[in-house]
Structure formats: C-alpha cells, structure tokens
N, C-alpha and C positions, 0 to 999 in steps of 0.2 A: 503494500499499499503506500502511497506518496501522495503529498500535498504540497503545491507549489503555489505561492501567493505573491501578488503585486498589488502594491497601494502606490500612491503618488510619490512617496518618499523611500520606499523600499521596492525595489522594481521586480526581482526575481529571487524569492526565498525559499527555500526547502523548510517546510514546516513538519516537525515530527511529531503531529499530536493527534493524529487518527487513532481513536480506540474503540474497541466494541462497546456496545451501550445497550442498556436495558430500558430506554426512552423509547416513547412511541416515534414512530419514524414521521419526518417533516417532509421528505423526498422518497419517493418509492419507485426502484428502477423495475418496470413491469415485466420486462423481458420481450416485449412485443416488437419485432423489428420491423423497420420501414425502409426508406429509400438508402441505396449505396452513396458512399461518399466519392466525388472525383477528386477533389483537392480544394487548395486555399492558394491565394494569390493577389496579384494586383496588375496595372497596366504599364506597359513598357512606353511610357511617354519622353518626348522630346526634353522636356522642361527638368525632368526628373534625372536623366543622364546628364545635362549641363551642369545641374547642382551638385552631383556626385563626383563630377570632373574636377569640381574645385577643391577637392580633399586630396592629401599627398596619397602616393601610390600605396603604401602600407596601409593607412586608413582604408582607402577603398577596397582594398582586397578584405579586410576585417569586416566592413559593411556588407560587401557581397556574400561573404560565407555567413553572416547572420541571416541574410535574407533567403539564401537558396540552399545551403548545406542542409541536409537532414538532422545535424547536430543543431541547427539555428531554427529558422521559421519554416523551412522545408517548403518554401513556396513552389508547388510542382504542377499548377494549374493557372496560367496566366494569361492575358488579353495583351492584343496590340492593335493599334488602328491601321485602315488602310487608307493611306494618305495623311493628311493633316487632321488633328483633333483640337480641343480647345485648349490643350496644354503642349501644342507643338510650337515651335519658334515662329515658324513662318506658315503662309499659305502655300499648300501645295495639293496636287495629285500626281497619280503615275502615269497621266497622259495629259497634257494639255493642247497636243494638236488638235484644233478645231477641225472637225470632219474627218477625223481618222477613224472611220467606223470599223476596220479591220484590225485596229490597235497595233499597227506595226511600229508606233512610237512608245508603246508602253515601256517603262522602264521603273526600276525600284532604286536609282541613283541617289535620291535623296536620304534614303533610309540608311544608306552606308556611313552617313554622317553620325547618328546618334542612335537610331532603333536596332539597327543590326548588331552594333558592337554591346549594347545594352542586354540586348537577348543573348548573345553569346557569352556573356559573363554568368548569365543565369544557367545556360545550358552546360555550361562547364562544370558547375557545381551540380547539376541536377540533370543529367543525360536524358533521363525518361520523361522531362517536362512536356506537357501539354500546353498548346497555345491555341487561342482563337481569336478571329479577327472580325473586325466590323469597319464599315466606312462611316466618316461623320458627313461626307458629301460626295457626291459623284464628281468625276470631272466637269468642270464648269460649262463646257459647251454642249452638255447632255441637259442643262438645267435652263429654266427660265425663272428670274433672269439670271444672265451668265456670271454668276458670282458663286464664291465659296460659302459665303453666309447667305442665309434665308433662301427663298427659292424652291422650286419642285423639280423633280425628274419628268421631263417631258416625256408622255406617254405614246411615243409612236413606236410600231414595230422595229422600226431601224435603230432607234435610241436603244431600246430595251435589249436588242440582239448584241449591240456593240457593247452594254453596260455589262451582260453576262459574260462576254468574251474577256472584259476587264478583270473580272474575278477569275475566270480560268488563268490567266496569264499572270495575276498575282499568285495564285497559288502554285503555279509552275515555277515561277522565279524564286520562290522562296523553297521549295523543294529541292532545286538545283543548287542551293547553298546547304542542304544538309537540314533545314528547319521546317519541319512538317506543320502545316496548319491543320490543326484537327477540325477545327469547325470553323465556318463563317456565319456571321448573324447579318442579316441582310441590310439593316439600316439602325445606327445609333439614334435612339430617342426620335422615333418616326413622328412623334406628334409635335416637336418642338421646331420652331422656327426660331433661329438664334444668330447674334450678331457675329458669333465663332461660326466655324465651319459646320454646317446643319443641312438637312434636306426633309422636307414634310414628305411623307407618304401616308396614305390610308391603308388601313388592311387590306382593303380589297385590291390596291394596287400592288401591295407586297405579294398577295396570293398570287395575282395575275403574273408579276415577275417570276415568282419560284416555278409555278406549274407550267408555265408556256415558255420560259426563257433560261432561266439559271439551272433548274432541274435537267431538262435536256440537254444543255451544254455541258454540265458535269458529267452525264452519262456518254455524251458524244466523245469526249477527252478522256475517259478513261480516269476520272478524279473521284477519288474516294473520301475526299473532305465531307464532312456532315454538314449539311444545311439546317440553320436554326432560325425559327420565327422570332425575331428580335433585332436589338435590344430594346424592350419596350419600357418606357419611363411613364407608366400609367397602365390601363386607362383611368383617367381622373378628369372629373368635370371640373375646371378651374378657371373658365374663363377663356380658355383658348379659341381660336378661330374654330377648329374642328370639332365636332362632337366625338368624344374618346371613349364611348361605352365599351364593355366588354365584348358584347356582340359585335362591334366593328372591327377587333382585332383578332384574337385567337379563334372565336368562333368562325370567323368568316374563313380562316385557313382550314380549321379542323371539319368544317360542314363539307369541305370540297375532296371528294376521294382523288382527284386528280393532283391536288395540292399535298394532302395529307401524306401521300407515298413518299415525299421528297422530305418532309419535315421530321427532323430526328429528337427535337425538343424546343422548348421555349425559354427564353430568357428575361429577367425582368430586373430592372434595376431599380434605384432607390425609391422613385415614386410608384413601383410596381407593388408596393407592399400589401394593397387592399385586393389587387388582383389576383395575387398567386395563391390565396386560399380557395377563391372559387374555382381556378383552374384545376388546382390538385383534386378539389373535390368532384368535378366535373370529367377528368380526364385522369384518373390513378394512375395509369400507366405510362403518362407523358413525362419524360425526363423533363426537370426544370433545374435551372441555375440562377443564382442571384449574381448579375454580372458587374455591379457597380454600387459600392457602398454610398451612403450619402456623404456629400463632399464637405461640409463645415465651412468655416470662415477665416481658415488660415491662424486661428488663435490655438488650437490643438488643446482644448481645455479638458480638463477631468470630466465635466459634466457631459460634453460630447461623446467622451470615451463610454460612459456609463450607457449614453443613449445608443451607441453603435452595438455595444454588447447585447442590449435589448433586442435589436433589429437582428442581430444574429441569430437569438434564440427564434425571433418571429419567423424568419425565413425557414430556418430548419424544421420547425415545426410544422410548417405547411409546405413541406415537400421538397426544398432546395437540396441540390446535389453537392453544391459548392457555394462559397462566397467569396467574391472579390472585393478587395479594398480598390481604391480609385488611385490616387498619386502615391507610388511606393517613396517618393523623395522629391523635395521641393527646397528651393532657398527659404530663408526665414520670411515668415508673414504669406508665403505661398501664392505670390501673384502671377496670374496668367498673362499671357501675351495680349489677351483682350481686357485685362484692366480688372480683375476682380481676385478675391483671396480665397484659398481653400487648404484644408488641413493634409497633412502628410503623414507617414509612419516614421520618415527620417527627415529631420529638418536640419539644412546646413546653412550655416552662419561664419563667415569670415574664416573659412578652412577647417572649421570645426563642425562635429555633428552631435545632434541629440536623438534619441529614440523617445517619440513620443508616447502618449497614453495609448494611442490607438495602436500604435506598435505591438505593446504587450496585449492589448485585448485580441489581436490577430493571431500572436504565437500563442496563446493559451489554446487556441483550436488547433492551429496548423502545425504545432510542433508535436502534439500528441496524437491526434487522429490522423490515422494513415489511409491512404487511397485504398478504396475496397472496404472501409468499415462501414456499418450499419447504425443510421439513427435509430436509437431506442426509444419507446414511448416512455414517459414519466409521469409520474401523478404526486399529489401533495402539495402544501400550500408554497414550497419554494419552486415549484415546476414553473413558474412564469420567469423566474431568473437563472434558468439551468437548462443545458442542453445535454443529453447523454448519447454516447456511442459505444458499440462494440468493436474493438480492432479485428482483423482477421486472425490474430492470435488467441481471441478470448478474451482479451485486456478490456475491461470497462472504463471509459474515460467519461468523467462528467466536468463539464466547464460551468462555473457557477459564480454569479455576482453579488455580492453584498451591498445593494445600493444605499443603504442606511447609514447613518453618522455614529452608529454605535456598533460595536461587536455583537455578531450574532452567532448563535449555535445551531447547527443542522445536524439532524440525525438522518442518515440516509440507509435505506433497506436495499442490499444488494444480495441477490441469490438467497434471499431467507434470513441474512443475518442483518443487523443494524449497527452500525458505525457513527462516531459522532466526531465533529470536529469543529473549530472555531473560525468563523470567517471574520477577519479585521474590518474595521469600518472603511466603507467605500471601497471594497477589494474587489480584483478579479481573482479566480482560483480555478486550478484543475485538481481534481481528486482520481486517483488512479487506484482500481482494485483488480 
C-alpha cells in the first residue's frame, strides 16, 4: 500500500499512514469495471517549445524526463495541431498555394522549427507514445473569408476533395518521419469562430465531409489512422451564432450508417463536460476522450487546480478513456500570440522553471494509472472527489482530492477490507492497494 500526497507547499510526499480500519467506509471500490484507459498527456504547441528552449540543456533534459518518462508523468497519449493553433507563434497551414487542389505544394516545413523537435523529445523518452492531430483551420484558400481566423470551409466537392487529400498528405508526411498519427479529429472546436486560427463547421458538414470525402480518401490511400468526431467544445447554448444542441453534432453522425462506419470515437474538450454524459448514456460502446482541459487565466492558482481535479473525475465518471491537459509549458503568465493568458503545467521565467499546481494534478493520475487500466466504479460520500482504476497487474489506484481547508480522514473499502488514511487540507492524493 502507498499514499502519495501533494499540497501547495509539499509537492510530492510519500505518506506512510494507511492502516487497516474498523470504521464504516466513506469510499467503496465496487469492483464494477468500466472503460479502458488510453493514457494521459498534453498538446505539442509551438509556444511551449519556445518556452522550454529558454532553459539550459541540462534543465531541459530534466523537464522532458519528468514529463515523458514512465518514472515521471508518463505522458503517453498526446495531441498536436495540423497547422497553426492558438498557441502557435505565427499563422500557417501546410499548403497556402491558392487553387492547389491536388496538394502538390503540401509540406510540413514549418513543423520542423518547433513541433517536430518537441514531439521527438517526447518519443525519445516514450517510444510507444500515441498522438492524435486536429486542425484549427483549413488552408485559407478553402475558406470564406480567406483568413486563418473566423470564416467557414466552403462546401464544394472540389474543396472537400482537396481538404481530404490535405489530411492524407499530412498523415503520410509524419509517417515518413517515423511519427504515427494514431487519430485525426476533424475540426478543433467546430462551433467557435475566433480571432485565432479557427473554422466553424456544423455537425452536418462534419458528417458530410467524413462519409463522402475523408473516410473514402483514407480507404483509397491505405491509411489506418482513425477518424474521430471532434474535437467538440460543446454542445452549449451560450449565445453563439449557431444552435449547438446535442442532436446537431454527435447524433447527426451516429444516425448516419454511412458516416458511423468511419467514426472510431468522439472527443470532447472543456465545454463538452455537459454533453459527454448523455453521449456515454446513448452510445455506451462508443469510445470517448477528453481532448483539452480548461485553459485557465495564466495565474496557475490552487483553486483552479482543485477545479481541474474535479473535472478529471467528472470526465472519467462519464466514460472518458483519456484526459489531456492543454499547454504543457509556457512562459510566465502564459500569454498567447493573440493576446490572452492561459495556465500550463510548466512555467518558465528568466531561464528557470516551476512545476505548477496542475502539473501535480496530472501526475497523480498519469504516473500511476497505466495504459489498459480499467476505470472502476466507486460509491460513498467521497466518490465525488475521487476516481478509481485497476491497472493491468491488478493494482488498485485511487486518485482522491481533499478540497476542504481542514484535514480529513477517508476510510476506503477495497476487496472487502477497510483502510483509513488522512488527507491533508486542500491536497491531491494517490492511494495504491
């Protein structure tokens, strides 16, 4: 048995206080196994690599080891953009030659500057890492207006055929580098028209693209990369131009037999927290992942870390097979190219680095929960603040948070025995049995 504890002042402490108890359990591991776990990670963003480049060589090695080695966070399931995203240094796509419908000028040259070296640092430490990719915007000449931000993909057969080929060329270009793209998710936050790289696509447009263009293009080119419906930031009725109800996205795709045969799963980002529950209920065999944690404001507070832990519990409780953080690393305050601030797991300031509160939140899950683990149902008054997993070797892992300002004792029933341990005030914990 083992108890690892993290507070804001004591970051990663082994607590030797788990003991057999005669108390009534306040958390019960039922043994009812649910979804398999794919892994944990973050996104390979340009600004993250730029921040890490400010560290000296030995410190960079230490940070990469801590992020990607099994002895550290073991980030084995990560994300990358197709072209520029909102934490890229500049606007770009992989083909800005207007009218190049055959994609003769497709290239990933820009990715050699930051993204590919970043991925290679991860793969060096985690050779079996899986990566999924999603575009924030198609090439501008396929959109109206012809800009990286705002706009929509123009829905002509010529455009959609070319865009499907754009995905094919991207997957093959990375395959040639020995980097397998395990999944593509058709459009990042498809209900969001933003000042950074973005593109609005309705659920029906995504369905049409997958079933008539992208799916057939992958088949014709012998590409095994999975196609996922996402990454969905919603549905949420929050005053956006488009009505974004549940029936307008996942149900549109899943009610089409032609489209459904290509879809291997659905990804929900931070504002998909209300939709994942009903999706899991309606389609219990459909793989689901959480593709991007909520972004924060660059202050990296303890309160936001407590909220992130709560969201991780929520997503796993509702069928998520993975949980991905957003910015792995950023410079202090986390300012984007387009002028706002977001949190990160590693903060770099004047050549020095800090592991933030949310770094440890992620590590409490990712370090202990192995690929192929099963989420296990729990009950009792502490179940709202805990997630339980059974690793392939039979080990029981419980990630549990004490959100209160006072120390609390939890009594855990595991396989018919009750154990108790004390959780420090406002702490993140992992209990291993």
